[in-house]
C-alpha positions, 0 to 999 in steps of 0.5 A: 714396619715395612722393614720389620714385615719384610724381614719377617718374611724373609727369615720366614722364607728362608726357614720353610726353604731350609725345611723343604731342602731337608726334607726333599735331600733325606739319604733315606729310601723313598716309600715308592721303593719300599712300596715296590719292594712290597708289592714283590713280596706279596705277589710271592707270598700269594704264588707260595700260598698257592703252591702250599694249598696243593698239600695236605701235609708232610716234608714238602708242606713243611718246606713250603711253609718255612719259605712262605714265614721267610717271605712274610718275615722279609715283608713285616720288616718292609712294613715296619721301615715304610711305616717309620719312614712317612712317620719321619722316625729315624730308625738307627740300627746298631749291631755289636755297637756299630752302626748299620747302614744301606749296603753299596751298590757293590754289596747288593750286587754281589747279593743279586748275583748270589740270588740268581745263581740260587734262583737257576738252581731252583729252577734246574730243581724244579725241572727235574721234579717235574720229570717224575710222575710220582713215587719216592723220587719224585719226593726227593726231587721236590724236597730237593726244589723246596730247599733250593727255594728256601735259599732264594727266599733266604737271599731275598730276605738278605737282599732287603735288609741290606738294601734298607739297611736292616741288620739281621743278626747272625750267631757267631758259629766260632763260640760253638767250635770245641776241639775235642780233647779225646776221641769220642766212644773207646778206642778198640784194637781190630779183633775186638771190634766185633 
């Protein structure tokens, strides 16, 4: 009887040890890291909303709203990943029938390099816009700054997607390229052009 209990307890201990090892050795990113990324994005959303409140309407407000939508989508993506991780749901993405994995450190470094370059460009555009006190020149400079900020937001989306292994399918632009069979319009001689 004692040998049976001892055998059962050893089997239970081994099973629990294996289960604990599987849980602790999970290769996925922890919720702590996802929560840190979510906090960064939440702070960015608050800053974008504050900036958006400065404008009532117009192109600059629209560009800010585009940036806000991209950042909210990035946060929603991380929320889904966190919820799946907590509930131990395995999210296996496939893109063109190929499994998608988290990006390597080298790939992430390339994205971070692009991101830092885009941030420098956006900061330079903001400084340029701050030189003007109003008028058309400031409006154009602000539009350029917001366009650069949209690029930064898109690169952050790319970074977090690659970091957490969530694919972003991009359209195949080569399918849309058609070689013209003939030049557009009617070809006329120079005298007939006027």
